[in-house]
C-alpha positions in Angstrom: 0.3 -0.1 0.2 1.4 3.9 -0.7 1.6 6.1 1.7 -0.8 8.5 2.1 0.4 12.2 0.4 -1.6 14.4 -1.3 0.0 13.5 -4.9 -1.1 9.9 -4.2 -4.0 10.8 -3.4 -4.6 12.6 -6.7 -3.6 10.1 -8.6 -6.3 7.5 -6.7 -9.0 10.3 -7.7 -7.7 10.8 -11.7 -7.5 6.7 -11.6 -10.9 6.5 -9.8 -12.2 9.2 -12.7 -11.0 7.1 -15.5 -12.2 3.4 -14.3 -15.5 5.4 -14.0 -15.5 7.0 -17.7 -14.1 3.0 -18.6 -16.8 1.7 -16.8 -14.5 -0.6 -14.8 -16.7 1.0 -11.6 -19.9 2.1 -10.8 -20.5 5.7 -10.1 -22.0 5.0 -5.9 -17.9 3.6 -5.5 -16.1 6.4 -7.4 -18.7 8.9 -5.3 -17.5 7.0 -1.9 -14.0 7.4 -3.0 -14.2 10.8 -3.6 -15.9 11.3 -0.3 -13.2 9.7 1.8 -10.8 12.0 -0.4 -12.6 15.2 0.5 -12.6 14.0 4.5 -9.2 13.5 4.1 -8.4 17.0 2.5 -11.0 18.2 5.3 -9.0 17.0 8.1 -5.8 17.8 6.8 -6.6 21.5 6.4 -8.0 21.6 9.6 -4.6 20.2 11.1 -2.8 22.9 9.8 -5.4 25.7 10.4 -5.4 24.8 14.4 -1.8 24.3 14.4 -1.3 27.9 13.0 -4.1 29.6 14.8 -2.2 28.1 18.2 1.1 29.0 17.1 2.3 25.3 17.3 4.5 23.6 14.7 2.8 21.6 12.2 2.0 18.0 13.0 4.5 15.8 11.1 2.0 13.5 9.7 0.4 17.0 7.7 4.1 18.0 6.9 4.3 14.3 5.4 1.1 14.2 3.5 2.0 17.6 1.9 5.2 16.2 0.6 7.5 19.1 3.3 
C-alpha cells in the first residue's frame, strides 16, 4: 500500500475518474472514493489551521502528507 500523500491521493482520484469513464467501477463506488478524499483533505486542512491559529508547529503527519 502506498503512503498517504497529497500526490498519491490525487493519482488515486484520477485513476478512479478514468475507471468510472471506462465502466470499470460503479458511480456509487467512485462517489465513495471521492467522499473519502474530501474528508482526508478536510482533516488535513483543519489540522493546519489549528496549528497556525495556536502558533504551534504543523504535525509531522501533515507535513508528510503535503510532501514538505
